[in-house]
C-alpha positions as CSV (number, residue, x, y, z in Angstrom):
1,M,3.8,-174.0,92.2
2,D,7.6,-174.1,92.3
3,D,9.8,-172.3,89.8
4,G,10.9,-174.6,87.1
5,W,7.7,-176.6,87.1
6,V,6.9,-178.0,83.6
7,I,3.2,-177.9,82.4
8,G,2.0,-180.0,79.5
9,G,5.5,-181.3,78.9
10,R,6.2,-177.9,77.2
11,F,6.0,-174.8,79.4
12,T,8.7,-174.3,82.1
13,M,7.3,-171.9,84.6
14,L,10.0,-169.5,85.7
15,D,8.6,-166.6,87.8
16,R,5.3,-165.0,88.6
17,I,4.8,-161.6,86.9
18,G,1.1,-160.8,87.5
19,A,-2.2,-161.9,89.1
20,G,-5.9,-161.2,88.7
21,G,-9.1,-162.2,90.3
22,T,-9.2,-165.8,88.8
23,S,-5.8,-166.0,87.1
24,R,-2.0,-165.8,87.7
25,V,0.5,-164.9,85.0
26,W,4.0,-166.5,84.9
27,R,7.0,-165.9,82.7
28,A,7.6,-169.3,81.1
29,Y,9.9,-170.9,78.6
30,D,8.0,-172.6,75.7
31,Q,10.2,-175.6,74.8
32,A,8.2,-176.3,71.6
33,E,8.7,-172.7,70.3
34,G,12.1,-172.1,71.8
35,R,11.1,-168.8,73.3
36,Y,9.9,-167.1,76.5
37,C,6.2,-166.4,76.9
38,A,3.6,-165.2,79.3
39,A,1.7,-168.2,80.7
40,K,-1.7,-167.3,82.1
41,L,-3.2,-169.8,84.5
42,V,-7.0,-169.4,84.6
43,Q,-8.8,-171.2,87.5
44,R,-11.4,-173.7,86.5
45,R,-13.8,-172.8,89.4
46,G,-17.0,-173.6,87.6
47,R,-18.2,-173.4,84.0
48,T,-17.8,-169.6,83.7
49,S,-14.0,-169.5,84.1
50,V,-13.5,-172.4,81.7
51,L,-15.6,-170.6,79.1
52,R,-13.7,-167.4,79.5
53,A,-10.4,-169.4,79.0
54,V,-11.8,-171.1,75.9
55,R,-13.0,-167.7,74.5
56,E,-9.6,-166.1,75.2
57,Q,-7.7,-168.9,73.7
58,A,-9.8,-168.7,70.5
59,L,-9.1,-165.0,69.9
60,R,-5.9,-165.5,67.8
61,L,-5.9,-162.2,66.1
62,A,-2.7,-161.3,64.3
63,H,-2.2,-157.6,64.9
64,P,0.8,-155.6,66.2
65,H,-1.4,-154.0,68.9
66,V,-3.3,-157.0,70.2
67,V,-2.1,-159.8,72.5
68,T,-4.0,-163.1,72.4
69,P,-3.0,-166.6,73.2
70,Y,-1.1,-168.7,70.6
71,A,-1.3,-172.0,72.5
72,S,-3.2,-173.6,75.4
73,C,-3.3,-176.7,77.5
74,M,-4.9,-178.1,80.7
75,A,-2.9,-177.6,83.9
76,G,-4.5,-179.6,86.7
77,D,-7.3,-177.4,88.0
78,D,-6.3,-174.6,85.6
79,V,-6.2,-173.8,81.9
80,L,-2.9,-172.5,80.7
81,L,-2.9,-169.8,78.0
82,A,0.4,-169.0,76.4
83,M,0.9,-165.4,75.0
84,E,3.6,-163.2,73.8
85,L,5.7,-161.8,76.6
86,V,5.2,-158.0,76.9
87,S,7.7,-156.6,79.4
88,G,7.2,-152.8,79.5
89,G,4.5,-152.8,82.1
90,S,1.0,-151.3,81.6
91,L,-0.3,-147.9,80.7
92,E,-1.7,-147.9,84.3
93,A,1.9,-148.2,85.6
94,L,3.1,-145.5,83.2
95,L,0.4,-143.1,84.3
96,G,1.4,-143.9,87.9
97,D,5.0,-143.0,87.1
98,Y,4.4,-139.8,85.1
99,G,0.9,-138.6,85.7
100,R,-0.4,-136.5,82.8
101,L,1.2,-137.4,79.5
102,P,2.2,-135.0,76.7
103,P,-0.7,-134.5,74.3
104,A,1.2,-135.9,71.2
105,Y,2.3,-139.0,73.2
106,A,-1.3,-139.6,74.5
107,A,-2.6,-139.2,70.9
108,E,-0.2,-141.8,69.6
109,V,-1.2,-144.2,72.4
110,L,-4.9,-143.6,71.7
111,D,-4.4,-144.2,68.0
112,Q,-2.8,-147.6,68.7
113,V,-5.6,-148.5,71.0
114,L,-8.1,-147.6,68.3
115,A,-6.2,-149.7,65.8
116,A,-6.4,-152.7,68.1
117,L,-10.1,-152.1,68.5
118,G,-10.7,-151.8,64.8
119,R,-9.1,-155.2,64.4
120,I,-11.1,-157.0,67.0
121,H,-14.4,-155.3,66.1
122,A,-13.8,-156.5,62.5
123,E,-13.9,-160.0,63.9
124,G,-17.2,-159.4,65.7
125,I,-15.6,-159.1,69.1
126,V,-16.4,-156.5,71.8
127,H,-13.6,-156.3,74.4
128,R,-15.7,-154.8,77.2
129,D,-12.9,-154.0,79.5
130,V,-10.6,-151.5,77.8
131,K,-8.7,-149.6,80.6
132,P,-5.1,-148.7,81.3
133,A,-4.3,-151.9,83.2
134,N,-5.2,-153.9,80.1
135,L,-3.0,-151.9,77.8
136,L,0.5,-153.4,77.9
137,L,3.6,-151.6,76.7
138,E,6.7,-152.8,74.9
139,P,9.9,-151.3,76.4
140,S,10.9,-148.1,74.7
141,P,13.5,-146.1,76.5
142,V,13.6,-143.2,74.0
143,G,11.3,-143.9,71.1
144,A,7.6,-144.2,70.4
145,P,5.2,-146.2,72.6
146,H,4.0,-149.6,71.4
147,V,0.7,-150.5,73.0
148,R,-0.8,-154.0,73.1
149,L,-4.4,-154.6,74.0
150,A,-4.7,-157.6,76.3
151,D,-7.1,-159.5,78.6
152,F,-10.0,-160.8,76.5
153,G,-11.4,-162.8,79.5
154,I,-14.8,-161.0,79.2
155,A,-15.0,-160.4,75.5
156,L,-18.3,-160.9,73.8
157,G,-18.8,-162.2,70.3
158,D,-21.6,-161.6,67.7
159,D,-23.1,-164.8,68.8
160,G,-24.0,-163.0,72.1
161,L,-22.3,-165.7,74.2
162,R,-21.6,-164.2,77.6
163,F,-19.2,-165.5,80.2
164,T,-20.8,-163.8,83.1
165,T,-23.7,-164.5,85.4
166,T,-26.9,-163.4,83.6
167,G,-28.1,-160.0,84.8
168,F,-24.7,-158.6,86.0
169,T,-22.8,-155.8,84.1
170,V,-19.2,-156.7,83.3
171,G,-16.3,-154.3,83.0
172,T,-14.7,-151.6,85.1
173,P,-16.8,-148.8,86.5
174,G,-15.9,-145.5,85.0
175,Y,-14.9,-147.1,81.7
176,L,-18.4,-148.6,81.1
177,A,-20.5,-146.6,78.6
178,P,-23.8,-145.2,80.1
179,E,-25.9,-147.4,77.8
180,V,-24.2,-150.5,79.3
181,L,-24.9,-149.3,82.8
182,D,-28.5,-149.1,81.8
183,W,-28.4,-152.8,80.9
184,N,-28.3,-152.5,77.2
185,R,-26.4,-155.1,75.2
186,P,-22.7,-154.3,74.7
187,G,-21.5,-153.2,71.3
188,P,-18.3,-151.8,69.6
189,R,-19.2,-148.2,70.6
190,Q,-18.9,-149.3,74.3
191,D,-15.2,-150.0,73.6
192,L,-14.8,-146.6,71.9
193,Y,-16.2,-144.9,75.0
194,A,-13.7,-146.8,77.2
195,A,-10.9,-145.8,74.8
196,G,-12.0,-142.2,75.2
197,M,-11.9,-142.4,78.9
198,V,-8.4,-143.8,78.7
199,G,-7.5,-140.7,76.6
200,W,-9.1,-138.5,79.2
201,R,-6.9,-140.1,81.9
202,M,-3.8,-139.6,79.8
203,L,-4.5,-136.0,79.0
204,T,-5.7,-134.9,82.5
205,G,-3.5,-137.1,84.8
206,A,-6.6,-137.9,86.8
207,G,-7.4,-141.2,88.4
208,D,-10.0,-143.7,87.2
209,P,-13.1,-141.9,86.0
210,E,-16.4,-142.1,87.8
211,P,-19.5,-143.7,86.3
212,H,-21.1,-141.2,83.9
213,Q,-18.0,-139.1,84.1
214,R,-18.1,-135.8,82.1
215,I,-14.8,-134.9,80.6
216,G,-15.2,-131.2,81.1
217,A,-13.0,-128.5,79.4
218,A,-9.7,-129.3,77.8
219,P,-6.7,-128.9,80.1
220,E,-4.2,-126.3,79.3
221,G,-1.9,-127.2,76.4
222,V,-4.2,-129.8,74.9
223,P,-5.0,-129.0,71.3
224,P,-8.7,-128.2,70.8
225,M,-9.1,-130.7,67.9
226,L,-7.7,-133.5,70.0
227,W,-10.1,-132.7,72.8
228,T,-12.9,-132.6,70.3
229,V,-12.1,-136.2,69.2
230,L,-12.1,-137.2,72.9
231,S,-15.5,-135.6,73.5
232,H,-17.0,-137.6,70.6
233,L,-15.5,-140.8,71.9
234,C,-16.8,-140.1,75.4
235,D,-20.3,-138.8,74.4
236,P,-22.9,-140.4,76.6
237,D,-25.1,-140.9,73.6
238,P,-23.7,-143.8,71.5
239,A,-25.3,-142.4,68.4
240,R,-23.1,-139.3,68.7
241,R,-19.9,-141.3,69.0
242,F,-17.8,-142.2,66.0
243,V,-19.4,-144.9,63.8
244,D,-16.3,-147.1,64.3
245,A,-12.7,-147.2,65.4
246,G,-11.5,-146.3,61.9
247,A,-13.6,-143.1,61.8
248,A,-12.1,-142.2,65.2
249,R,-8.6,-142.8,63.9
250,R,-9.2,-140.6,60.8
251,A,-10.4,-137.8,63.0
252,L,-7.4,-138.2,65.3
253,S,-5.0,-138.1,62.4
254,S,-6.3,-134.6,61.5
255,C,-5.1,-133.3,64.9
256,D,-1.4,-133.9,64.1
257,P,0.0,-132.9,67.5
258,G,3.6,-133.4,66.3
259,L,5.2,-136.2,68.3
260,S,9.0,-135.9,68.6
261,F,11.6,-137.8,70.6
262,P,12.6,-137.9,73.3
263,A,9.1,-137.1,74.4
264,L,9.1,-134.8,77.5
265,T,6.6,-134.7,80.4
266,L,5.1,-131.4,81.5
267,D,8.1,-131.2,83.9
268,G,10.6,-131.6,81.1
269,E,11.5,-135.2,82.1
270,P,12.1,-137.7,79.3
271,L,9.2,-140.1,79.1
272,Q,10.6,-143.6,79.0
273,I,9.2,-147.1,79.1
274,F,11.6,-149.5,80.8
275,D,11.7,-153.3,80.9
276,H,9.7,-154.2,84.1
277,L,10.7,-157.9,84.1
278,G,14.5,-158.0,83.9
279,P,16.4,-161.0,82.7
280,P,14.7,-164.4,83.1
281,P,15.7,-166.8,85.8
282,P,18.0,-169.6,84.8
283,H,16.3,-172.8,83.7
284,R,17.2,-176.1,82.2
């Protein structure tokens, strides 16, 4: 596809900004809305990919920490899903740049992730793939992080409709709760487990967790109450996790690690989220 190509008489495709297994993401200009957007092109290789696209397009959840499509159209062999453009990269990229995050900063990110999960769970949706790569960030050179939960391609609704081949577990190893690895039906507490593992990565600076990962003892400098919240989120027994995202947020609020700005890394470096995209290419 050439830059400047127009899809659906509406979306001018400007530059590619990401790619996944069955999709590509472009920065585009939405002529109908008069604004830039992220245009995700999902391949229609069989019924599964189409159903994923339809499910993702349907999840129009108005929430400051959730990114879902606001428009869609057919694009040849693809389905185009138009979403808000989030240009600060992902939490995965931030962890790659800085490693272990300050406890107060990590707690703020975790709280926003839980807020997003509370919203989608209230709509009967289980995300099933919460991980740093699916947590997008708004640029914030000196202030608080602003996290956006994205990529609902494998979300599961209360109707039980799956968009995967029957008999195969979906998600990312290490972030999958043990009960899912044992072939139990996914539920909201699976997402809480994954959020806990995201917290574990932020507070330890480690790479992706292993399946059935034990979080171990709190690293030096991490408040015990914050680590206790994490241990409940990551408990291998779903019955011992928080009952829902709201309960986890309430427990997290009692930690009060005291976030101040500029937030400093363990090495004393200011923690900043820069614009990863830069100015858009010219277009007509």
